[in-house]
KOLVOSE-362094 format. One record per residue (C-alpha): x, y, z; residue number from 1; residue in three letters. Coordinates in nm, 4 decimals. Layout:
BEGIN
[[X Y Z] NUM ALA],
...
This chain:
BEGIN
[[-3.9449 -13.6026 2.3008] 1 UNK],
[[-4.1806 -13.3324 2.4187] 2 UNK],
[[-4.3478 -13.0694 2.2035] 3 UNK],
[[-4.2227 -12.7103 2.1957] 4 UNK],
[[-4.4318 -12.4144 2.0806] 5 UNK],
[[-4.2400 -12.1040 1.9777] 6 UNK],
[[-4.4937 -11.8258 1.9833] 7 UNK],
[[-4.4805 -11.4999 1.7905] 8 UNK],
[[-4.1314 -11.5189 1.6376] 9 UNK],
[[-4.0448 -11.3350 1.3170] 10 UNK],
[[-3.9260 -11.6095 1.0836] 11 UNK],
[[-3.6258 -11.4699 0.8939] 12 UNK],
[[-3.7386 -11.1261 1.0083] 13 UNK],
[[-4.0891 -11.1513 0.8547] 14 UNK],
[[-4.4322 -11.1364 1.0110] 15 UNK],
[[-4.4745 -11.3008 1.3541] 16 UNK],
[[-4.5624 -11.6697 1.3382] 17 UNK],
[[-4.5937 -11.9625 1.5737] 18 UNK],
[[-4.3768 -12.2705 1.5209] 19 UNK],
[[-4.4638 -12.6064 1.6691] 20 UNK],
[[-4.1794 -12.8560 1.7157] 21 UNK],
[[-4.2793 -13.2184 1.7644] 22 UNK],
[[-3.9856 -13.4454 1.8380] 23 UNK],
[[-3.7025 -13.3740 1.5954] 24 UNK],
[[-3.9176 -13.2021 1.3339] 25 UNK],
[[-4.1083 -12.8795 1.2737] 26 UNK],
[[-4.4701 -13.0002 1.2807] 27 UNK],
[[-4.6546 -12.6803 1.1948] 28 UNK],
[[-4.6009 -12.3112 1.1190] 29 UNK],
[[-4.8917 -12.0646 1.1476] 30 UNK],
[[-5.0750 -11.8218 1.3720] 31 UNK],
[[-5.2703 -11.8937 1.6857] 32 UNK],
[[-5.1254 -12.2409 1.7177] 33 UNK],
[[-5.1913 -12.4391 2.0317] 34 UNK],
[[-5.0548 -12.7688 2.1532] 35 UNK],
[[-5.1647 -12.9372 2.4687] 36 UNK],
[[-4.8739 -13.0061 2.7000] 37 UNK],
[[-4.6196 -12.8270 2.4850] 38 UNK],
[[-4.3403 -12.6210 2.6367] 39 UNK],
[[-4.4136 -12.2618 2.5302] 40 UNK],
[[-4.1367 -12.0201 2.4309] 41 UNK],
[[-4.2661 -11.6633 2.4142] 42 UNK],
[[-4.0673 -11.5068 2.1283] 43 UNK],
[[-4.2342 -11.1724 2.0610] 44 UNK],
[[-3.9900 -10.9361 1.8918] 45 UNK],
[[-3.7366 -11.2126 1.8312] 46 UNK],
[[-3.6000 -11.3407 1.4994] 47 UNK],
[[-3.6212 -11.7118 1.4198] 48 UNK],
[[-3.3458 -11.8428 1.1953] 49 UNK],
[[-3.2441 -12.1859 1.0744] 50 UNK],
[[-2.9612 -12.3165 1.2937] 51 UNK],
[[-2.6351 -12.1494 1.1939] 52 UNK],
[[-2.3638 -12.3502 1.0143] 53 UNK],
[[-1.9938 -12.2729 1.0453] 54 UNK],
[[-1.7642 -12.3907 0.7655] 55 UNK],
[[-1.4474 -12.3035 0.9585] 56 UNK],
[[-1.4003 -12.3954 1.3242] 57 UNK],
[[-1.0891 -12.5021 1.5124] 58 UNK],
[[-1.1893 -12.7430 1.7919] 59 UNK],
[[-0.8211 -12.8357 1.8690] 60 UNK],
[[-0.9029 -13.1919 1.9764] 61 UNK],
[[-0.7121 -13.4206 1.9521] 62 UNK],
[[-0.3842 -13.2767 2.0793] 63 UNK],
[[-0.4493 -12.9232 2.2039] 64 UNK],
[[-0.7182 -12.9757 2.4630] 65 UNK],
[[-0.5605 -12.6938 2.6643] 66 UNK],
[[-0.7099 -12.4569 2.4007] 67 UNK],
[[-1.0434 -12.6238 2.3289] 68 UNK],
[[-1.2143 -12.9605 2.3179] 69 UNK],
[[-1.4957 -13.0870 2.0996] 70 UNK],
[[-1.7216 -13.0542 2.4044] 71 UNK],
[[-1.6282 -12.6958 2.4970] 72 UNK],
[[-1.6178 -12.5885 2.1318] 73 UNK],
[[-1.9645 -12.7233 2.0584] 74 UNK],
[[-2.0957 -12.5557 2.3753] 75 UNK],
[[-1.9568 -12.2262 2.2433] 76 UNK],
[[-2.1149 -12.2999 1.9053] 77 UNK],
[[-2.4583 -12.3624 2.0612] 78 UNK],
[[-2.4400 -12.0388 2.2589] 79 UNK],
[[-2.3621 -11.8598 1.9335] 80 UNK],
[[-2.6654 -12.0121 1.7598] 81 UNK],
[[-2.4835 -12.2800 1.5627] 82 UNK],
[[-2.6249 -12.6265 1.5135] 83 UNK],
[[-2.3372 -12.7525 1.2959] 84 UNK],
[[-1.9682 -12.6763 1.2665] 85 UNK],
[[-1.6902 -12.8000 1.0351] 86 UNK],
[[-1.3858 -12.8951 1.2447] 87 UNK],
[[-1.0526 -12.8015 1.0795] 88 UNK],
[[-0.7824 -13.0582 1.0289] 89 UNK],
[[-0.4816 -12.8913 1.2001] 90 UNK],
[[-0.5020 -13.1047 1.5118] 91 UNK],
[[-0.2303 -13.3247 1.6690] 92 UNK],
[[-0.2254 -13.5746 1.5075] 93 UNK],
[[-0.3422 -13.4073 1.1877] 94 UNK],
[[-0.6835 -13.5193 1.0603] 95 UNK],
[[-0.5334 -13.6718 0.7445] 96 UNK],
[[-0.6612 -14.0309 0.7872] 97 UNK],
[[-0.9945 -14.2002 0.8201] 98 UNK],
[[-0.9099 -14.2903 1.1793] 99 UNK],
[[-0.8605 -13.9336 1.2987] 100 UNK],
[[-1.1636 -13.7845 1.1218] 101 UNK],
[[-1.3775 -14.0654 1.2645] 102 UNK],
[[-1.2422 -13.9870 1.6123] 103 UNK],
[[-1.3439 -13.6218 1.5778] 104 UNK],
[[-1.6827 -13.7174 1.4319] 105 UNK],
[[-1.7512 -13.9605 1.7223] 106 UNK],
[[-1.6515 -13.6968 1.9781] 107 UNK],
[[-1.9031 -13.4667 1.8140] 108 UNK],
[[-2.1747 -13.7283 1.8413] 109 UNK],
[[-2.0955 -13.7720 2.2093] 110 UNK],
[[-2.0839 -13.3991 2.2925] 111 UNK],
[[-2.4391 -13.3409 2.1780] 112 UNK],
[[-2.4319 -12.9581 2.1644] 113 UNK],
[[-2.4097 -12.9358 1.7850] 114 UNK],
[[-2.3240 -13.1540 1.4879] 115 UNK],
[[-1.9518 -13.1775 1.4122] 116 UNK],
[[-1.8473 -13.2398 1.0541] 117 UNK],
[[-1.4681 -13.3064 1.0318] 118 UNK],
[[-1.2652 -13.1380 0.7597] 119 UNK],
[[-0.9916 -13.3617 0.6184] 120 UNK],
[[-0.6393 -13.2475 0.5447] 121 UNK],
[[-0.5462 -13.2100 0.1790] 122 UNK],
[[-0.1885 -13.3277 0.2315] 123 UNK],
[[-0.0203 -13.5643 0.4746] 124 UNK],
[[0.0702 -13.3808 0.7935] 125 UNK],
[[-0.0297 -13.0501 0.6296] 126 UNK],
[[0.3186 -13.0564 0.4784] 127 UNK],
[[0.2053 -12.9866 0.1214] 128 UNK],
[[0.4059 -13.2692 -0.0303] 129 UNK],
[[0.1779 -13.5694 -0.0677] 130 UNK],
[[-0.2006 -13.6012 -0.0951] 131 UNK],
[[-0.3675 -13.7363 0.2177] 132 UNK],
[[-0.6175 -14.0260 0.2131] 133 UNK],
[[-0.8969 -13.8139 0.0629] 134 UNK],
[[-1.1068 -14.1077 -0.0597] 135 UNK],
[[-1.0718 -14.3044 0.2629] 136 UNK],
[[-1.1755 -14.0012 0.4690] 137 UNK],
[[-1.4783 -13.9529 0.2439] 138 UNK],
[[-1.5709 -14.3233 0.2692] 139 UNK],
[[-1.5305 -14.3243 0.6486] 140 UNK],
[[-1.8177 -14.2932 0.8986] 141 UNK],
[[-1.7386 -13.9193 0.9038] 142 UNK],
[[-1.8282 -13.8839 0.5327] 143 UNK],
[[-1.5810 -13.6010 0.4766] 144 UNK],
[[-1.6689 -13.3643 0.1886] 145 UNK],
[[-1.4507 -13.0631 0.2709] 146 UNK],
[[-1.0691 -13.0796 0.2629] 147 UNK],
[[-0.8308 -12.8103 0.3785] 148 UNK],
[[-0.4751 -12.7594 0.5015] 149 UNK],
[[-0.5991 -12.4460 0.6785] 150 UNK],
[[-0.3279 -12.2837 0.8778] 151 UNK],
[[-0.1056 -12.3600 0.5790] 152 UNK],
[[-0.1503 -12.2995 0.2091] 153 UNK],
[[-0.1432 -12.5766 -0.0501] 154 UNK],
[[0.1158 -12.3748 -0.2373] 155 UNK],
[[0.2292 -12.6451 -0.4824] 156 UNK],
[[0.0200 -12.5978 -0.7956] 157 UNK],
[[0.0500 -12.9624 -0.9005] 158 UNK],
[[-0.0628 -13.0919 -0.5601] 159 UNK],
[[-0.3545 -12.8457 -0.5663] 160 UNK],
[[-0.4550 -12.9632 -0.9115] 161 UNK],
[[-0.4444 -13.3269 -0.8074] 162 UNK],
[[-0.6561 -13.2571 -0.4993] 163 UNK],
[[-0.9168 -13.0733 -0.7085] 164 UNK],
[[-0.9254 -13.3625 -0.9535] 165 UNK],
[[-0.9560 -13.6228 -0.6765] 166 UNK],
[[-1.2482 -13.4642 -0.4923] 167 UNK],
[[-1.4539 -13.4412 -0.8089] 168 UNK],
[[-1.5259 -13.8123 -0.7796] 169 UNK],
[[-1.7472 -13.7592 -0.4755] 170 UNK],
[[-1.8538 -13.3956 -0.5149] 171 UNK],
[[-1.6069 -13.2777 -0.2541] 172 UNK],
[[-1.4500 -12.9334 -0.2223] 173 UNK],
[[-1.0979 -12.8116 -0.1490] 174 UNK],
[[-1.1007 -12.5157 0.0934] 175 UNK],
[[-0.7845 -12.3167 0.0357] 176 UNK],
[[-0.5977 -12.1054 0.2917] 177 UNK],
[[-0.4639 -11.8556 0.0358] 178 UNK],
[[-0.1196 -11.7481 0.1493] 179 UNK],
[[0.1880 -11.7561 -0.0764] 180 UNK],
[[0.4488 -11.8587 0.1861] 181 UNK],
[[0.7470 -11.6910 0.0176] 182 UNK],
[[0.5689 -11.3549 0.0257] 183 UNK],
[[0.4829 -11.3789 0.3956] 184 UNK],
[[0.8089 -11.4930 0.5528] 185 UNK],
[[0.8458 -11.3046 0.8831] 186 UNK],
[[0.5164 -11.1206 0.8266] 187 UNK],
[[0.3443 -10.9935 1.1410] 188 UNK],
[[0.0576 -10.7801 1.0132] 189 UNK],
[[-0.0982 -10.6306 0.6984] 190 UNK],
[[0.1577 -10.4622 0.4754] 191 UNK],
[[0.0725 -10.0943 0.4494] 192 UNK],
[[0.1024 -9.7571 0.6194] 193 UNK],
[[0.0580 -9.8959 0.9715] 194 UNK],
[[0.3164 -10.1723 0.9307] 195 UNK],
[[0.5659 -9.9200 0.7942] 196 UNK],
[[0.5092 -9.6842 1.0885] 197 UNK],
[[0.5337 -9.9658 1.3461] 198 UNK],
[[0.8265 -10.1371 1.1828] 199 UNK],
[[0.6509 -10.4751 1.1764] 200 UNK],
[[0.6981 -10.7220 0.8923] 201 UNK],
[[0.4322 -10.6624 0.6297] 202 UNK],
[[0.1874 -10.9257 0.4921] 203 UNK],
[[0.0993 -10.8055 0.1404] 204 UNK],
[[-0.2468 -10.8445 -0.0035] 205 UNK],
[[-0.0929 -11.0018 -0.3155] 206 UNK],
[[0.0164 -11.3029 -0.1092] 207 UNK],
[[-0.3517 -11.3906 -0.0772] 208 UNK],
[[-0.4671 -11.2675 -0.4175] 209 UNK],
[[-0.2035 -11.4534 -0.6199] 210 UNK],
[[-0.3018 -11.7923 -0.4734] 211 UNK],
[[-0.6755 -11.7238 -0.5230] 212 UNK],
[[-0.6113 -11.6267 -0.8892] 213 UNK],
[[-0.4163 -11.9453 -0.9454] 214 UNK],
[[-0.6704 -12.1688 -0.7743] 215 UNK],
[[-0.9813 -12.0370 -0.9478] 216 UNK],
[[-0.8032 -12.1024 -1.2772] 217 UNK],
[[-0.7077 -12.4521 -1.1662] 218 UNK],
[[-1.0639 -12.5233 -1.0527] 219 UNK],
[[-1.1981 -12.4092 -1.3876] 220 UNK],
[[-0.9392 -12.6157 -1.5727] 221 UNK],
[[-1.0314 -12.9424 -1.4022] 222 UNK],
[[-1.4023 -12.8626 -1.3517] 223 UNK],
[[-1.3937 -12.8945 -0.9747] 224 UNK],
[[-1.5074 -12.7023 -0.6692] 225 UNK],
[[-1.2786 -12.4644 -0.4800] 226 UNK],
[[-1.3688 -12.2689 -0.1665] 227 UNK],
[[-1.1647 -11.9695 -0.0491] 228 UNK],
[[-1.1159 -11.9567 0.3259] 229 UNK],
[[-1.1232 -11.6262 0.5223] 230 UNK],
[[-1.0982 -11.3922 0.2201] 231 UNK],
[[-0.9644 -11.0613 0.3456] 232 UNK],
[[-0.8755 -10.8103 0.0707] 233 UNK],
[[-1.0579 -10.5965 -0.1827] 234 UNK],
[[-0.8425 -10.7471 -0.4572] 235 UNK],
[[-0.9432 -11.1010 -0.3551] 236 UNK],
[[-1.3073 -10.9907 -0.3878] 237 UNK],
[[-1.2488 -10.8790 -0.7475] 238 UNK],
[[-1.0819 -11.2072 -0.8416] 239 UNK],
[[-1.3699 -11.4136 -0.6975] 240 UNK],
[[-1.6248 -11.1859 -0.8643] 241 UNK],
[[-1.4485 -11.2367 -1.1981] 242 UNK],
[[-1.4323 -11.6148 -1.1501] 243 UNK],
[[-1.8045 -11.6299 -1.0704] 244 UNK],
[[-1.8838 -11.4195 -1.3781] 245 UNK],
[[-1.7225 -11.7016 -1.5798] 246 UNK],
[[-1.9607 -11.9536 -1.4237] 247 UNK],
[[-1.6805 -12.1349 -1.2387] 248 UNK],
[[-1.7616 -12.3315 -0.9222] 249 UNK],
[[-1.5901 -12.0950 -0.6807] 250 UNK],
[[-1.7172 -12.0029 -0.3340] 251 UNK],
[[-1.5709 -11.7853 -0.0605] 252 UNK],
[[-1.6134 -11.6999 0.3053] 253 UNK],
[[-1.5370 -11.3948 0.5209] 254 UNK],
[[-1.4842 -11.3889 0.8964] 255 UNK],
[[-1.6744 -11.1608 1.1356] 256 UNK],
[[-1.3500 -10.9961 1.2455] 257 UNK],
[[-1.2551 -10.9013 0.8908] 258 UNK],
[[-1.5995 -10.7360 0.8608] 259 UNK],
[[-1.5406 -10.5103 1.1600] 260 UNK],
[[-1.1752 -10.4670 1.2621] 261 UNK],
[[-0.8858 -10.2969 1.0836] 262 UNK],
[[-0.5061 -10.2932 1.1057] 263 UNK],
[[-0.5216 -9.9638 1.2979] 264 UNK],
[[-0.5869 -10.1760 1.6077] 265 UNK],
[[-0.2372 -10.3249 1.5826] 266 UNK],
[[-0.1015 -9.9892 1.7034] 267 UNK],
[[-0.1906 -10.1132 2.0523] 268 UNK],
[[0.0521 -10.4063 2.0096] 269 UNK],
[[-0.2156 -10.6195 2.1785] 270 UNK],
[[-0.1634 -10.9753 2.0466] 271 UNK],
[[-0.5380 -11.0395 2.0606] 272 UNK],
[[-0.5470 -10.8610 1.7223] 273 UNK],
[[-0.2898 -11.0910 1.5677] 274 UNK],
[[-0.4610 -11.3207 1.3207] 275 UNK],
[[-0.4063 -11.5029 0.9922] 276 UNK],
[[-0.4874 -11.3523 0.7467] 277 UNK],
[[-0.4141 -11.0241 0.9203] 278 UNK],
[[-0.6590 -10.7444 0.9866] 279 UNK],
[[-0.6638 -10.5257 0.6746] 280 UNK],
[[-0.7531 -10.1628 0.5956] 281 UNK],
[[-1.0852 -9.9782 0.6227] 282 UNK],
[[-1.1135 -9.9903 0.2422] 283 UNK],
[[-1.0812 -10.3696 0.2532] 284 UNK],
[[-1.3433 -10.3948 0.5270] 285 UNK],
[[-1.5898 -10.1930 0.3190] 286 UNK],
[[-1.5219 -10.4064 0.0102] 287 UNK],
[[-1.5790 -10.7249 0.2090] 288 UNK],
[[-1.9112 -10.5999 0.3447] 289 UNK],
[[-2.0296 -10.5043 -0.0036] 290 UNK],
[[-1.9175 -10.8390 -0.1476] 291 UNK],
[[-2.1021 -11.0318 0.1253] 292 UNK],
[[-2.4138 -10.8235 0.0568] 293 UNK],
[[-2.4065 -10.8765 -0.3210] 294 UNK],
[[-2.3290 -11.2495 -0.2922] 295 UNK],
[[-1.9738 -11.2417 -0.4293] 296 UNK],
[[-1.8720 -11.3731 -0.0878] 297 UNK],
[[-2.1056 -11.6627 -0.0152] 298 UNK],
[[-2.0966 -11.6925 0.3576] 299 UNK],
[[-1.9666 -11.5896 0.6993] 300 UNK],
[[-1.7345 -11.8408 0.8713] 301 UNK],
[[-1.5922 -11.7777 1.2168] 302 UNK],
[[-1.2384 -11.9184 1.1871] 303 UNK],
[[-1.2852 -11.9775 1.5631] 304 UNK],
[[-0.9206 -12.0164 1.6734] 305 UNK],
[[-0.8882 -12.0700 2.0498] 306 UNK],
[[-0.5521 -12.0346 2.2238] 307 UNK],
[[-0.4510 -12.0689 2.5921] 308 UNK],
[[-0.3592 -11.7444 2.7621] 309 UNK],
[[0.0157 -11.8099 2.7594] 310 UNK],
[[0.0065 -11.8174 2.3766] 311 UNK],
[[-0.1560 -11.4740 2.3617] 312 UNK],
[[-0.0442 -11.2942 2.6796] 313 UNK],
[[0.3066 -11.2308 2.5517] 314 UNK],
[[0.4986 -10.9996 2.3179] 315 UNK],
[[0.3485 -10.9499 1.9715] 316 UNK],
[[0.6172 -11.1338 1.7745] 317 UNK],
[[0.5883 -11.4481 1.9890] 318 UNK],
[[0.2076 -11.4591 2.0044] 319 UNK],
[[-0.0039 -11.7191 1.8268] 320 UNK],
[[-0.2356 -11.6062 1.5479] 321 UNK],
[[-0.6129 -11.6383 1.5862] 322 UNK],
[[-0.9268 -11.5277 1.7674] 323 UNK],
[[-1.2272 -11.7071 1.9173] 324 UNK],
[[-1.5448 -11.6227 1.7295] 325 UNK],
[[-1.8329 -11.8656 1.7721] 326 UNK],
[[-2.0108 -11.6800 2.0514] 327 UNK],
[[-1.9891 -11.3341 1.8954] 328 UNK],
[[-2.0264 -11.4041 1.5211] 329 UNK],
[[-2.3970 -11.3350 1.4875] 330 UNK],
[[-2.3683 -11.0130 1.6884] 331 UNK],
[[-2.0872 -10.8832 1.4670] 332 UNK],
[[-2.2884 -10.9674 1.1546] 333 UNK],
[[-2.5898 -10.7827 1.2995] 334 UNK],
[[-2.3674 -10.4845 1.3747] 335 UNK],
[[-2.1824 -10.4699 1.0387] 336 UNK],
[[-2.4419 -10.5985 0.7911] 337 UNK],
[[-2.7960 -10.5754 0.9323] 338 UNK],
[[-2.7787 -10.2462 1.1187] 339 UNK],
[[-2.5971 -10.0856 0.8248] 340 UNK],
[[-2.8813 -10.1897 0.5932] 341 UNK],
[[-2.6608 -10.4070 0.3717] 342 UNK],
[[-2.8630 -10.7239 0.4297] 343 UNK],
[[-3.1802 -10.8207 0.6158] 344 UNK],
[[-3.2387 -11.1192 0.8437] 345 UNK],
[[-3.3289 -11.3381 0.5486] 346 UNK],
[[-2.9841 -11.2478 0.4152] 347 UNK],
[[-2.8295 -11.3516 0.7480] 348 UNK],
[[-3.0041 -11.6886 0.7197] 349 UNK],
[[-2.8688 -11.7250 0.3667] 350 UNK],
[[-2.5071 -11.6306 0.4516] 351 UNK],
[[-2.4847 -11.8113 0.7875] 352 UNK],
[[-2.6994 -12.1210 0.7312] 353 UNK],
[[-2.8288 -12.1975 0.3816] 354 UNK],
[[-2.5088 -12.1328 0.1853] 355 UNK],
[[-2.2496 -12.2789 0.4221] 356 UNK],
[[-2.4608 -12.5953 0.4530] 357 UNK],
[[-2.4841 -12.6163 0.0732] 358 UNK],
[[-2.1090 -12.5645 0.0255] 359 UNK],
[[-2.0322 -12.8357 0.2828] 360 UNK],
[[-2.3077 -13.0635 0.1377] 361 UNK],
[[-2.4378 -13.0936 0.4917] 362 UNK],
[[-2.7709 -13.2720 0.5116] 363 UNK],
[[-3.0349 -13.1689 0.7615] 364 UNK],
[[-2.8935 -12.8176 0.8107] 365 UNK],
[[-2.9499 -12.4948 0.6253] 366 UNK],
[[-3.3129 -12.5938 0.5666] 367 UNK],
[[-3.6226 -12.3690 0.5490] 368 UNK],
[[-3.8216 -12.2965 0.8650] 369 UNK],
[[-4.1279 -12.4889 0.7520] 370 UNK],
[[-4.3350 -12.7949 0.8379] 371 UNK],
[[-4.1616 -13.1283 0.7868] 372 UNK],
[[-3.8098 -12.9841 0.8147] 373 UNK],
[[-3.5581 -13.0796 1.0890] 374 UNK],
[[-3.5994 -12.8580 1.3946] 375 UNK],
[[-3.2529 -12.7030 1.3844] 376 UNK],
[[-3.3358 -12.3480 1.4892] 377 UNK],
[[-3.1945 -12.0305 1.6449] 378 UNK],
[[-3.3892 -11.7596 1.8242] 379 UNK],
[[-3.2264 -11.4148 1.8383] 380 UNK],
[[-3.3235 -11.1067 2.0373] 381 UNK],
[[-3.2045 -10.8223 1.8046] 382 UNK],
[[-3.2873 -10.5486 2.0549] 383 UNK],
[[-3.0412 -10.6754 2.3129] 384 UNK],
[[-2.7225 -10.4721 2.3738] 385 UNK],
[[-2.4394 -10.6098 2.5854] 386 UNK],
[[-2.0717 -10.5659 2.6566] 387 UNK],
[[-1.8576 -10.8653 2.5619] 388 UNK],
[[-1.7123 -11.0350 2.8721] 389 UNK],
[[-1.4991 -11.3379 2.7864] 390 UNK],
[[-1.5140 -11.4587 3.1462] 391 UNK],
[[-1.8621 -11.5844 3.0626] 392 UNK],
[[-1.7663 -11.7703 2.7459] 393 UNK],
[[-1.8463 -12.1382 2.7029] 394 UNK],
[[-1.5251 -12.1750 2.5047] 395 UNK],
[[-1.2166 -12.2886 2.6973] 396 UNK],
[[-1.0186 -11.9937 2.5556] 397 UNK],
[[-1.0650 -11.6201 2.6040] 398 UNK],
[[-0.8757 -11.4637 2.3105] 399 UNK],
[[-1.1553 -11.2397 2.1812] 400 UNK],
[[-1.0837 -10.9025 2.0148] 401 UNK],
[[-1.4231 -10.7750 2.1320] 402 UNK],
[[-1.3650 -10.7713 2.5105] 403 UNK],
[[-1.5259 -10.4566 2.6537] 404 UNK],
[[-1.7034 -10.3713 2.3267] 405 UNK],
[[-2.0787 -10.3323 2.3147] 406 UNK],
[[-2.2356 -10.5577 2.0519] 407 UNK],
[[-2.6020 -10.5997 1.9546] 408 UNK],
[[-2.8166 -10.9087 1.9616] 409 UNK],
[[-2.8221 -11.2229 2.1712] 410 UNK],
[[-2.9058 -11.5825 2.0954] 411 UNK],
[[-3.1826 -11.6732 2.3429] 412 UNK],
[[-3.2526 -12.0291 2.2265] 413 UNK],
[[-3.0834 -12.2872 2.0070] 414 UNK],
[[-3.2571 -12.6131 1.9085] 415 UNK],
[[-3.0744 -12.9144 1.7683] 416 UNK],
[[-3.3252 -13.1541 1.6127] 417 UNK],
[[-3.5933 -13.0297 1.8505] 418 UNK],
[[-3.3817 -13.0470 2.1617] 419 UNK],
[[-3.2975 -12.7172 2.3318] 420 UNK],
[[-2.9227 -12.6746 2.3677] 421 UNK],
[[-2.9532 -12.3128 2.4785] 422 UNK],
[[-3.2438 -12.1683 2.6832] 423 UNK],
[[-3.2697 -11.8002 2.7769] 424 UNK],
[[-2.9118 -11.7448 2.6609] 425 UNK],
[[-2.7660 -12.0194 2.8790] 426 UNK],
[[-2.6586 -12.3743 2.7989] 427 UNK],
[[-2.9389 -12.6230 2.8617] 428 UNK],
């Protein structure tokens, strides 16, 4: 592989430095570096981050290739600055056996645009009744460490306890989609003033908070790791903050859309804003931002949920829940967290690379930008301003809530083990 010299980039937002990539590895970091025959990337004014890691991506393959494939999803990930994604288990068939997770893992190896780490289902068929083959999925070629029934909650406390006990054997983690199903039957949006005015079925915050409270107690009881998916309410923040104060092994993620958008947007009845968990209030948004800044929430995860147009271009009640997010995540974080002064670029690296890689026990990612480390890197132009146009997305789906919005920042280059997957903002 050829050498690449990134010249004048601000590593994690610090002083400008040159970074020399030789093969799959960062060979040298310094000033005034030179390398004969190296491809030079002029990066003055740009931020150099470790490659981003997403703990929560829906790639839809196998079974819903009309929404996304591993190839198109990893292309979208690369454009967004990601070098690794965790592929959720709610595929068809469900990723609840060693065979299916290995299939997804091999598709990721073949696609080449980023590393794909499959997430295994907690229960057979996501039905919440019987534990899936957790050990076999871990022992497979895919080496599964994260297990989730995302899209559905593991609402049976005994099943959840057994899963937490099981994954302890290999330092795994159960990632819970916190939604008490009995409290959300027929729910269409956040329960509150807007739902009352619109006459739409309300989704109460307590449906999320009650499951989180139960699960942090269970995790503490069995001494295991639990991760809270797409945390969305101020109350959930307080429960996680309390659990962490006890020293319990609890982590949590927040999505970009829950950092920016509120339930007021549902007044438009545009199904692009229909998502699970639902968009919450402005007070919730502020609490989530503060919790991400102070470390109560560990990381940002996209919950990239692609859908074909017929599943979104319909009446609200019939529409599927979910939004695409890989290609806009970093811009939303810059808008909500960096430009508001809540975190700096080193904080972005922590919340979007270091911590998610650590939670997923993902080797080779979330590493420092220093000599001897794998060359998984993302270059960002923070001065860029652009209007979101889904027609240009690498994803197969177009269900973005940001269409027509101006967002800051653009990923100019992404490097996966020293190989450029994105150059000048376009797929290599």
